[in-house]
C-alpha positions as CSV (number, residue, x, y, z in Angstrom):
1,M,-6.9,60.9,75.5
2,T,-3.3,60.2,74.2
3,Y,-0.1,61.3,76.1
4,I,0.4,64.3,73.6
5,E,-3.1,65.4,73.8
6,A,-2.8,65.4,77.6
7,L,0.1,67.6,77.4
8,G,-1.7,70.1,75.0
9,A,-4.8,70.1,77.4
10,N,-2.4,70.9,80.4
11,A,-0.9,73.8,78.1
12,K,-4.2,75.2,77.0
13,A,-5.3,75.3,80.9
14,S,-2.0,77.1,81.7
15,E,-2.1,79.6,78.8
16,K,-4.5,82.4,80.2
17,A,-2.0,82.8,83.2
18,L,0.9,83.7,81.0
19,R,-1.2,85.5,78.6
20,C,-2.3,87.8,81.4
21,A,0.9,88.0,83.4
22,S,2.6,91.3,83.7
23,A,5.9,92.1,82.6
24,Q,7.1,92.2,86.1
25,E,5.7,88.9,86.7
26,K,7.4,87.2,83.9
27,N,10.6,88.7,84.7
28,K,10.4,87.2,88.3
29,I,9.9,83.9,86.6
30,L,12.9,84.2,84.4
31,G,15.1,85.6,87.4
32,A,14.1,82.5,89.4
33,I,15.1,80.1,86.4
34,A,18.3,81.8,86.0
35,E,19.2,81.5,89.7
36,A,18.1,77.8,90.0
37,I,20.2,77.0,86.7
38,V,23.4,78.3,88.4
39,S,22.5,76.8,92.0
40,R,21.8,73.4,90.4
41,S,24.7,73.2,88.0
42,A,26.0,70.3,89.5
43,E,22.8,68.3,88.8
44,I,22.8,69.7,85.3
45,L,26.4,68.5,84.6
46,A,25.7,64.9,86.1
47,A,22.8,64.5,83.6
48,N,25.0,65.9,80.8
49,E,27.5,63.4,81.5
50,K,25.0,60.7,81.1
51,D,24.2,62.1,77.8
52,L,28.0,62.4,76.5
53,A,28.8,59.0,77.7
54,A,25.9,57.5,75.5
55,A,26.9,59.8,72.6
56,K,30.4,58.3,72.7
57,E,29.2,54.9,72.9
58,N,27.0,55.5,70.0
59,G,29.8,56.9,67.9
60,M,28.6,60.6,67.8
61,S,31.2,62.8,66.0
62,A,33.4,65.1,68.0
63,A,31.8,68.3,66.6
64,M,28.3,66.8,67.6
65,Q,29.5,65.8,70.9
66,D,30.6,69.5,71.5
67,R,27.1,70.7,70.3
68,L,25.8,68.5,73.2
69,R,28.4,69.3,76.0
70,L,27.7,71.5,78.9
71,T,30.4,72.9,81.1
72,E,30.2,75.2,84.0
73,E,31.1,78.0,81.6
74,R,28.3,77.1,79.3
75,I,25.8,76.8,82.0
76,K,26.6,80.2,83.3
77,G,26.1,81.6,79.8
78,I,22.8,79.8,79.6
79,A,22.0,81.7,82.8
80,G,23.2,84.9,81.5
81,G,21.3,84.6,78.2
82,V,18.0,84.4,80.6
83,H,19.2,87.6,82.1
84,D,19.5,89.1,78.8
85,V,16.1,88.3,78.0
86,I,15.0,89.8,81.2
87,M,16.5,93.0,80.4
88,L,14.6,93.2,77.0
89,D,11.3,95.3,76.4
90,D,8.0,93.1,77.1
91,P,6.4,93.2,73.4
92,I,3.2,92.2,74.6
93,G,0.4,94.8,74.6
94,S,2.7,97.3,72.4
95,V,0.7,99.3,70.0
96,Y,1.7,98.6,66.5
97,S,-0.8,101.1,64.9
98,G,-4.0,102.8,65.4
99,S,-6.7,105.0,63.7
100,V,-10.1,106.6,64.1
101,R,-12.6,105.6,61.6
102,P,-15.2,108.2,60.0
103,N,-17.8,106.6,62.1
104,G,-16.0,107.4,65.3
105,M,-14.7,103.8,66.1
106,R,-11.1,103.7,67.5
107,I,-9.0,100.9,66.0
108,T,-5.8,99.8,67.7
109,K,-3.6,96.9,66.8
110,V,-1.4,95.5,69.5
111,R,0.8,92.6,70.1
112,V,-0.3,89.5,71.8
113,P,1.3,85.9,72.6
114,L,1.0,83.1,69.8
115,G,-0.4,80.9,72.5
116,V,0.6,77.3,73.0
117,I,4.0,76.7,71.1
118,G,5.4,73.3,70.4
119,I,9.3,73.0,69.8
120,I,11.0,69.9,68.3
121,F,14.9,70.4,68.5
122,E,18.0,68.2,68.4
123,S,21.2,67.9,70.4
124,R,21.9,71.4,72.1
125,P,20.4,71.4,75.7
126,N,20.7,75.2,75.9
127,V,17.9,75.4,73.3
128,T,15.7,74.1,76.1
129,V,16.1,77.1,78.1
130,D,16.5,79.7,75.4
131,A,13.3,78.5,73.8
132,A,11.3,78.3,77.0
133,V,12.2,81.7,78.5
134,L,11.6,83.5,75.1
135,C,8.1,81.9,75.1
136,L,7.5,82.7,78.8
137,K,8.5,86.2,78.3
138,A,6.2,86.8,75.1
139,G,3.4,85.3,77.1
140,N,3.4,81.8,75.6
141,V,3.3,78.3,76.8
142,V,5.5,75.8,75.4
143,I,5.8,72.0,74.9
144,L,9.5,71.0,74.3
145,R,10.4,67.8,72.4
146,G,14.3,67.5,72.5
147,G,16.4,64.7,70.9
148,K,17.0,61.5,72.7
149,E,20.7,62.3,72.6
150,A,20.0,65.0,75.1
151,Y,17.3,63.4,77.1
152,N,18.8,63.6,80.5
153,S,20.2,67.1,80.2
154,N,16.8,68.2,78.8
155,K,14.8,66.6,81.5
156,I,16.5,68.2,84.5
157,L,16.6,71.6,82.6
158,C,12.8,71.5,82.3
159,E,12.4,70.3,85.8
160,I,14.2,73.3,87.1
161,M,12.0,75.7,84.9
162,R,8.9,73.9,86.0
163,K,9.6,74.5,89.6
164,A,10.6,78.2,89.2
165,L,7.3,78.7,87.7
166,S,5.5,76.9,90.5
167,D,7.5,78.7,93.3
168,C,6.5,82.2,91.5
169,G,2.9,81.2,91.6
170,F,2.4,80.0,88.1
171,P,1.4,77.0,86.4
172,A,4.2,74.6,86.0
173,D,2.6,73.4,82.8
174,A,3.5,76.4,81.0
175,V,6.6,74.5,80.2
176,Q,6.4,70.8,79.5
177,F,8.9,68.3,78.4
178,V,7.9,65.4,76.1
179,D,9.7,62.5,77.8
180,D,8.9,60.0,75.1
181,T,11.1,60.5,72.0
182,T,9.6,57.8,69.9
183,R,8.7,58.8,66.4
184,E,5.0,57.7,67.0
185,V,4.8,60.4,70.0
186,T,6.6,63.0,67.9
187,A,4.3,62.3,64.9
188,Q,1.2,63.1,67.3
189,L,2.9,66.4,68.4
190,M,3.1,67.4,64.8
191,K,-0.7,66.8,64.2
192,C,-1.9,68.1,67.7
193,S,-3.7,71.1,66.0
194,E,-6.4,71.1,68.7
195,Y,-4.0,72.5,71.1
196,L,-0.9,73.7,69.4
197,D,-1.0,77.2,67.7
198,V,2.5,77.0,66.0
199,L,5.1,74.3,65.7
200,I,8.8,75.3,65.5
201,P,11.3,72.6,64.5
202,R,15.1,73.4,65.3
203,G,17.6,70.9,64.0
204,G,19.2,69.3,60.9
205,A,17.7,68.9,57.5
206,G,16.1,65.5,58.1
207,L,14.1,67.0,61.1
208,I,13.0,70.0,59.2
209,R,11.6,68.0,56.3
210,A,9.9,65.4,58.5
211,V,8.0,68.2,60.2
212,K,7.1,70.1,57.1
213,E,5.9,67.0,55.5
214,N,3.8,65.6,58.3
215,A,2.8,68.4,60.4
216,S,-1.0,69.7,60.4
217,V,0.0,72.4,62.9
218,P,1.2,75.5,61.4
219,V,5.1,75.4,61.1
220,I,7.9,78.0,61.3
221,E,10.9,76.5,59.3
222,T,14.2,77.1,61.0
223,G,17.6,75.9,61.0
224,V,19.3,74.4,57.9
225,G,22.4,76.5,56.9
226,N,24.5,75.9,53.7
227,C,26.3,79.1,54.3
228,H,28.7,80.4,51.8
229,V,31.6,83.0,51.8
230,F,32.6,84.5,48.3
231,V,36.1,86.0,48.5
232,D,36.1,88.6,45.8
233,A,39.2,89.7,43.7
234,S,39.4,92.9,45.5
235,A,39.3,91.3,49.0
236,D,41.6,91.9,51.8
237,Q,43.0,88.4,52.0
238,E,44.0,88.6,55.5
239,M,40.5,89.5,56.5
240,A,39.1,86.8,54.2
241,V,41.2,84.1,56.0
242,N,40.1,85.3,59.3
243,I,36.4,85.3,58.4
244,V,36.5,81.8,56.7
245,D,38.3,80.4,59.7
246,N,35.9,81.9,62.3
247,G,33.0,80.6,60.2
248,K,34.3,77.1,59.6
249,T,36.0,76.2,62.8
250,Q,34.8,78.5,65.8
251,R,31.8,76.0,66.3
252,P,31.3,73.8,63.1
253,S,28.2,72.1,64.5
254,V,25.9,75.0,64.2
255,C,23.7,76.2,61.4
256,N,25.3,79.6,60.9
257,A,28.7,77.9,60.5
258,V,30.5,78.4,56.8
259,E,30.1,75.3,54.7
260,S,31.4,76.4,51.3
261,L,34.0,78.7,50.1
262,L,34.0,80.4,46.7
263,V,37.1,82.2,45.5
264,H,37.6,84.6,42.6
265,E,40.0,83.1,40.2
266,D,42.2,86.1,40.0
267,I,43.4,85.5,43.4
268,A,42.8,81.8,43.9
269,E,46.5,80.7,43.6
270,E,47.5,83.4,46.4
271,F,44.5,83.0,48.6
272,L,43.8,79.2,48.5
273,P,47.1,78.2,50.2
274,L,46.8,81.0,52.8
275,V,43.3,79.9,53.9
276,K,44.4,76.1,53.8
277,K,47.3,76.8,56.2
278,R,44.8,78.3,58.8
279,L,42.2,75.5,58.4
280,D,44.9,72.9,58.6
281,E,45.3,73.9,62.2
282,H,41.8,72.3,62.6
283,N,42.4,69.5,60.3
284,V,39.7,70.9,57.9
285,E,38.9,68.6,55.0
286,F,39.0,70.3,51.6
287,R,36.4,69.0,48.7
288,G,37.1,71.3,45.9
289,C,36.6,71.5,42.1
290,E,39.5,70.8,39.7
291,K,41.0,74.2,39.8
292,T,41.1,74.1,43.6
293,A,43.0,70.6,43.3
294,A,45.3,72.1,40.6
295,I,46.5,74.8,43.3
296,L,46.3,72.8,46.4
297,G,47.1,69.4,45.2
298,D,46.2,65.9,46.1
299,C,44.8,66.8,49.6
300,V,41.7,68.1,47.9
301,V,38.8,65.6,47.8
302,P,37.0,65.9,44.2
303,A,33.7,67.9,45.2
304,T,30.5,66.2,44.1
305,E,26.9,68.0,43.6
306,D,26.0,66.7,47.0
307,D,28.9,68.3,48.6
308,Y,28.2,71.6,47.3
309,A,24.4,71.2,48.5
310,K,25.5,69.8,51.9
311,E,25.3,71.2,55.5
312,F,28.4,69.2,56.8
313,L,28.3,70.5,60.5
314,D,31.9,69.1,60.6
315,Y,35.5,70.1,60.0
316,I,34.8,69.9,56.1
317,I,34.4,72.6,53.7
318,S,33.4,72.5,49.8
319,V,35.5,74.9,47.7
320,K,35.1,76.3,44.3
321,V,37.1,78.7,42.0
322,V,34.7,80.9,40.2
323,S,35.2,83.4,37.3
324,G,33.6,86.5,39.3
325,I,30.6,87.7,41.1
326,N,28.3,86.5,38.5
327,E,29.3,83.0,38.9
328,A,29.4,83.2,42.7
329,I,25.8,84.6,42.9
330,E,24.7,81.8,40.5
331,H,26.4,79.1,42.5
332,I,24.8,80.4,45.9
333,S,21.4,80.9,44.4
334,K,21.6,77.2,43.5
335,Y,22.9,75.8,46.7
336,S,21.9,78.3,49.1
337,T,19.3,77.2,51.9
338,G,18.6,80.9,52.5
339,H,20.1,81.2,55.9
340,S,23.4,83.4,55.8
341,E,25.7,84.3,53.0
342,C,28.7,86.6,52.9
343,I,31.1,88.3,50.5
344,V,34.5,89.6,51.2
345,T,35.3,92.6,49.1
346,N,36.6,96.1,48.9
347,S,34.5,96.8,45.9
348,L,31.3,98.9,46.8
349,V,29.5,97.9,43.4
350,N,30.1,94.1,44.1
351,A,29.0,94.5,47.9
352,E,25.7,96.2,46.8
353,R,25.0,93.6,44.2
354,F,25.7,90.7,46.5
355,K,23.3,92.4,49.2
356,N,20.6,93.0,46.5
357,E,20.7,89.8,44.5
358,I,21.3,87.2,47.1
359,D,18.0,85.8,48.8
360,A,18.9,84.9,52.3
361,A,17.9,85.6,55.7
362,A,21.1,87.4,56.5
363,V,23.5,88.8,54.0
364,Y,27.1,89.9,55.3
365,V,29.7,92.0,53.7
366,N,33.0,91.5,55.4
367,A,31.8,89.9,58.5
368,S,31.4,86.2,59.8
369,T,28.2,84.4,59.1
370,R,28.5,83.3,62.8
371,F,26.9,86.5,63.9
372,T,23.6,85.3,62.6
373,D,22.3,84.8,66.2
374,G,19.8,86.0,68.4
375,G,22.2,87.2,70.9
376,M,24.5,88.8,68.5
377,F,21.5,90.5,66.8
378,G,20.6,92.2,70.3
379,F,17.3,89.9,70.7
380,G,18.8,88.1,74.0
381,A,18.5,84.3,73.2
382,E,16.7,83.0,70.3
383,I,14.0,80.6,69.4
384,G,15.8,79.7,66.0
385,I,16.9,81.2,62.7
386,S,14.0,81.2,60.4
387,T,14.9,80.3,56.8
388,Q,11.3,81.0,55.3
389,K,9.6,84.2,54.5
390,L,6.3,83.8,56.6
391,H,5.7,84.7,59.5
392,A,9.3,85.3,60.5
393,R,12.7,85.5,58.8
394,G,16.2,85.3,60.3
395,P,16.8,85.1,64.2
396,M,13.6,84.9,66.0
397,G,13.3,86.6,69.3
398,L,10.4,88.0,71.3
399,R,8.5,89.9,68.5
400,E,8.6,86.8,66.5
401,L,6.8,84.9,69.1
402,T,3.9,87.3,69.1
403,S,1.0,87.8,66.7
404,M,-1.4,91.0,66.3
405,K,-4.9,91.5,67.7
406,Y,-7.3,94.4,66.8
407,L,-9.1,96.3,69.5
408,I,-12.1,98.3,68.6
409,D,-13.6,100.9,70.8
410,G,-17.0,102.3,69.9
411,N,-20.0,104.1,71.4
412,G,-22.9,102.1,69.8
413,Q,-21.8,102.1,66.0
414,I,-23.7,99.6,63.9
415,R,-23.4,98.7,60.4
């Protein structure tokens, strides 16, 4: 039995305990996790410092280091997110539909856990906790494979959660950590269909592509966000500047950050200097079309096809001046990854067109794409943001970690 098969067997052996746990029992586990995360914050920060030191030594960008960094405040935020999940209704056992057939059989469709979930993710240690507590609350067990850049942080967080499970009388193996980050072991996880019910990758384009191409376990695709803001001719320009600034600079290393700005040609000469002045406060690099360069000057790096298609995850933004909403929709449809797209406009007609014609998990009118987040949508934490159309789309909370089961009650019916 391989290392991954052993983890899978441990997970399967733990599955029944979580599947049959009551809402009160699962909330007790989550409460113990939240309490331990805060009480052991010094250990978590010490482990995170090791990861940050290695990141600096390896030349990780400042934006990606921010993605990796934990602070006392962020640790409290992680624990707060666990409490948010505790407050959510338990979806397990809820009735989706029911009917009585002509022969007297009663058929009820109810929510049940998915089972054993494998999660492969990069950089952000908060994902370790978010993913695990959502899985546990939904009655699932989980195998976590984080990136090597957050190895020490992920390991201590998993140790804390495993102890909380054990202290509450549940199998510690309901949460397991893959402590071998080699590609060979990761490839084994992708093909562990004997034990895993679903695999969820959460990270950059390279990770998502590798999992899609190599996994034999069913995959829920998440994450890659080439997000656009289109500033229409009728837009409130101060609002548009605020939305672009928030989307690009509040946390540029996340998948709901703005990567591309489209501006209607009728307001480009007035608007582009306004947005550049604001983004200059964060030294954002502009990669733009010829019209953008004609307005803003030599500071604009000529944009390539790759720039318009790229998820920068950095203080870089691609810019294009467009003739109107038709060209904006055409451009977004060509380059979008189906994550989050935004229009800033005072035109009800254009707002409705944008909502109807843009094919993405989240479509915004006059609001920042940074809201595409499980917490912001009222889901507590999130397992990731699905950019596919089956089995889930958009921020994935508790309901997206469940499946359905039919329960049939009869009194001797035969066919």
